[in-house]
C-alpha positions in Angstrom: 163.1 -153.2 168.1 163.6 -156.8 167.3 164.3 -157.5 163.6 164.0 -153.9 162.6 166.6 -151.4 161.5 165.8 -148.5 163.8 167.4 -145.0 163.8 166.5 -143.2 167.1 167.6 -139.6 167.0 166.9 -139.0 170.7 170.1 -138.1 172.5 172.0 -137.4 169.2 173.0 -134.2 167.5 169.9 -134.6 165.3 167.5 -134.4 168.3 165.4 -131.3 168.0 165.9 -130.8 164.3 163.0 -129.1 162.6 160.1 -131.3 161.5 160.9 -130.7 157.8 164.5 -131.9 158.3 163.3 -135.0 160.1 160.7 -135.7 157.4 163.3 -135.3 154.7 165.7 -137.6 156.5 163.0 -140.3 156.9 162.1 -140.1 153.3 165.7 -140.0 152.0 166.5 -143.1 154.1 163.2 -144.8 153.2 162.2 -145.2 156.8 158.9 -145.5 158.7 158.6 -142.3 160.8 157.6 -143.0 164.4 156.7 -140.0 166.4 154.4 -138.5 169.1 154.2 -135.2 167.1 150.7 -135.0 165.6 151.9 -132.4 163.2 153.2 -135.1 160.8 149.6 -136.0 160.0 149.7 -133.2 157.5 152.2 -135.2 155.4 149.8 -138.0 154.9 149.0 -137.0 151.3 152.6 -136.9 150.2 154.4 -140.0 149.0 156.1 -141.5 152.1 157.4 -144.7 153.6 154.9 -144.8 156.5 154.0 -142.6 159.4 153.2 -143.9 162.9 151.9 -141.3 165.4 151.4 -142.3 169.0 148.9 -140.0 170.8 148.3 -141.1 174.5 146.6 -139.1 177.3 149.3 -140.0 179.8 152.3 -141.2 177.8 155.4 -142.8 179.2 158.1 -144.9 177.5 156.4 -148.3 178.3 153.0 -147.2 176.9 154.6 -145.7 173.8 156.7 -148.8 173.2 153.6 -151.0 173.6 151.6 -149.0 171.0 154.6 -148.9 168.6 154.9 -152.7 168.8 151.2 -153.3 168.4 151.2 -151.1 165.2 154.4 -152.7 163.8 152.9 -156.2 164.4 149.8 -155.3 162.3 151.5 -154.6 159.0 154.3 -156.2 156.9 157.1 -153.8 156.0 155.8 -153.3 152.5 152.4 -152.3 153.7 153.7 -149.2 155.5 154.4 -147.5 152.2 151.8 -144.6 152.0 150.3 -145.7 155.4 149.6 -143.4 158.3 148.6 -144.9 161.6 147.6 -142.9 164.7 147.5 -145.0 167.8 145.5 -143.6 170.7 144.7 -145.0 174.1 141.7 -147.1 172.9 141.5 -146.5 169.2 143.6 -146.3 166.1 143.0 -144.5 162.9 144.5 -145.6 159.6 144.9 -143.6 156.4 146.2 -145.1 153.2 147.1 -143.0 150.2 146.5 -144.8 146.9 146.2 -143.4 143.5 145.7 -139.9 144.8 142.9 -141.0 147.2 143.0 -140.6 150.9 141.1 -143.4 152.7 140.5 -143.5 156.4 139.4 -146.4 158.6 139.0 -146.1 162.3 139.1 -149.1 164.6 138.5 -149.5 168.3 140.7 -152.1 169.9 140.5 -151.7 173.6 144.2 -151.0 174.2 144.8 -150.8 177.9 
């Protein structure tokens, strides 16, 4: 990604590590976690550096990359702290944890 410090574990010895280990790694390194694994939505109430989940009906690398770039473009780096974004084919859901509250907004953007 242009202008971003990205750590991609695909194709490395870390590929396939348990979710808890991936979560710990992302938090320790203060990274936004980008994944297609909807299970990470359960971490939204924990302090975190951002979670971006891509959930598409027929995913491929191009479609996933497009949704990632759309989400990244919407928020400044500092805004990802405590933010969970789930990008779907035509909608996105956003949760922001602040002061112990969990707020959700859903937007329809017509992504195609």
